[in-house]
C-alpha positions in Angstrom: 5.8 101.1 -45.0 7.3 97.7 -45.6 10.4 97.4 -47.7 10.0 96.6 -51.4 10.7 93.2 -52.7 13.7 93.3 -54.9 13.8 91.1 -58.1 16.5 88.5 -58.2 18.2 86.6 -61.0 20.7 83.8 -60.3 22.5 81.7 -62.9 23.0 78.1 -61.9 24.7 75.0 -63.3 22.7 72.0 -64.5 22.8 70.0 -61.2 21.5 73.0 -59.2 18.9 73.6 -61.9 17.6 70.0 -61.6 17.5 70.3 -57.8 15.4 73.4 -58.2 13.0 71.9 -60.8 12.6 68.5 -59.0 10.6 70.1 -56.2 8.4 72.2 -58.5 5.7 70.5 -60.6 3.6 73.5 -61.9 4.8 74.2 -65.4 3.6 76.1 -68.5 4.8 74.1 -71.5 5.3 75.8 -74.8 5.3 74.1 -78.2 5.0 75.6 -81.7 1.9 75.6 -83.8 2.2 75.0 -87.5 1.9 78.7 -88.2 5.0 79.4 -85.9 3.0 80.9 -83.0 3.4 79.5 -79.5 0.9 77.1 -78.0 1.0 77.0 -74.2 -0.4 74.4 -71.8 -0.4 74.4 -68.0 0.8 70.9 -67.0 2.2 68.9 -64.1 5.8 67.9 -64.8 8.7 66.2 -63.2 12.4 65.4 -63.8 13.2 61.9 -64.7 16.4 60.0 -63.6 18.2 61.2 -66.8 17.5 64.9 -66.0 14.7 65.3 -68.6 11.5 67.2 -68.0 8.6 64.8 -68.3 4.9 65.4 -68.9 1.9 63.0 -69.2 -0.5 63.7 -72.0 -2.6 62.1 -74.8 -1.4 61.6 -78.4 -4.0 63.9 -79.9 -3.4 66.9 -77.6 -1.9 70.0 -79.2 1.4 69.8 -77.2 2.0 66.2 -78.4 1.0 66.9 -82.0 3.2 70.1 -82.1 6.2 68.3 -80.5 6.0 65.5 -83.1 6.2 68.1 -85.9 8.7 70.5 -84.3 10.5 69.1 -81.3 11.8 72.5 -80.1 10.0 73.8 -77.0 10.2 75.6 -73.7 8.8 75.2 -70.2 8.3 77.9 -67.5 8.7 76.1 -64.1 6.8 77.9 -61.4 7.0 77.7 -57.6 3.8 76.8 -55.7 3.7 80.4 -54.4 3.0 82.5 -57.6 5.3 85.2 -56.3 8.2 82.9 -55.6 11.1 81.8 -57.9 10.8 80.4 -61.5 13.0 79.4 -64.3 12.6 78.9 -68.1 13.9 75.8 -69.8 14.5 75.3 -73.5 15.1 72.1 -75.3 13.8 69.4 -77.6 10.8 67.1 -77.0 10.3 63.5 -77.9 6.9 61.9 -77.7 6.4 58.3 -76.5 3.2 56.5 -77.2 1.6 53.1 -76.5 3.7 50.4 -74.9 6.8 52.6 -75.3 5.3 55.1 -72.9 4.2 52.8 -70.1 7.4 52.4 -68.1 8.4 56.1 -68.6 4.9 57.0 -67.3 5.7 54.9 -64.2 8.9 57.0 -63.8 6.8 60.2 -64.3 4.4 59.2 -61.5 7.3 58.3 -59.2 9.2 61.6 -59.7 6.0 63.6 -58.8 4.0 61.5 -56.4 6.3 58.7 -55.2 5.1 55.1 -55.1 1.7 54.0 -56.4 -0.3 51.5 -54.3 -0.8 49.2 -57.3 1.7 49.5 -60.2 0.0 46.8 -62.3 -3.3 48.8 -62.0 -1.5 52.0 -62.9 0.2 50.5 -65.9 -3.1 49.0 -67.2 -4.8 52.4 -66.7 -2.1 54.1 -68.8 -2.6 51.5 -71.6 -6.4 51.7 -71.4 -6.3 55.5 -71.5 -3.8 55.5 -74.4 -1.5 57.9 -72.5 1.6 59.4 -74.1 4.7 61.0 -72.4 6.5 64.1 -73.5 10.1 64.2 -72.6 12.2 67.3 -72.9 16.0 67.2 -73.1 17.0 70.5 -71.5 19.5 72.4 -73.7 19.4 75.9 -72.2 17.9 77.5 -69.2 17.5 81.0 -67.9 18.5 82.2 -64.5 16.3 81.2 -61.5 14.5 84.5 -61.0 12.0 86.2 -58.7 9.9 89.3 -59.4 10.0 92.6 -57.7 11.4 96.0 -58.0 14.9 96.7 -59.5 17.5 97.1 -56.8 17.8 100.9 -57.6 14.2 101.2 -56.1 14.9 99.4 -52.9 14.2 102.4 -50.6 
């Protein structure tokens, strides 16, 4: 019989948190519906140069509509391997639209995928599609955690 995987929970400072999140782009974003219940969206996210979580969206999507009304939100950052480490972030969102979103969307692309082969084409596509950017200022975060058994059940 193989040994049981033991759950872990490690508190980190902001620089270590940002290093962890920068390499993980699978996120479940949570905003609040008008009735107070959570609305969750699986998204691709990154960390911008100012240490904010950034997500590309459209102005009419629930996450953008909710964030405009109530900027409080959370994000569950997952590792590529579902059983690997994750962390919850809490903070406030701002929503950027139209021309105000174009350069931040360039930054969003860069922090996830690197350089685009044609930035003028990308910028125009963002304008044509009417894209928005959600930007979360991180105020609180949980420990970086992994699942598994409690240590008392290691044997």
